C-alpha angles and dihedrals in degrees: 000000000000124000122193131189140151091207112115092212089058093049091050097046103034095086088065092060109032120106124210095271095049130087132194121210124190110239099241091052091053091044091052091051092048089051088054089050091051090051090047093053094039089059092060118109116272090242090060094046091049089065089067134255093275090064096057107018107042085116128027117261115283092215133048101061095262116179090226089056090052090052088052089051090055102038108025132071109285093243094064090101092053091047091047091058093048112110113246114227121210110250117252108267094232091052091051092048091051090050091051091049091050092049092046090051090052092045092052093050117108115273120245112248114255088232093069114080112241116235106192091197090060100041119103089214142338121216126200117204119211134150114235121187110239090204119049113176106314095337129093114210093210134359091237119097127192117271089259092048092258124167098224134076119215121223113181130227110202142124128207126195116240092234097062 
């Protein structure tokens, strides 16, 4: 686990609390590395960036000595570097359409009343609804926009009893 702070009290006292699998990074050092990451990704060809951040930055870069990459080496599964280099294929359009239909069907299902206790082991599914900006700064999370050209993705938060 990685902890970051720019607070001097934190940097002085953190050694008293960290365990062997934990790391503390001073805020300005992390900020400088994130700035390097932003420059790295900003230098990519427009065609790559148009595919959306998820397509090229789901893992940190495997080259370039980035601090974030070193944290992944220490705290992630060892195969993260191999997976990061794996070429991402675009999903088949029909598969994506089916997934959207399935999610819409679940989102349109009746909500379970708050008065009924939720047993996750018995639920067919649980949906969490949250608005996520598709564009953050100069980066697009995904190349897909809402049908109306919106700039937010909708993730649903719902639960439906199995007996409905």
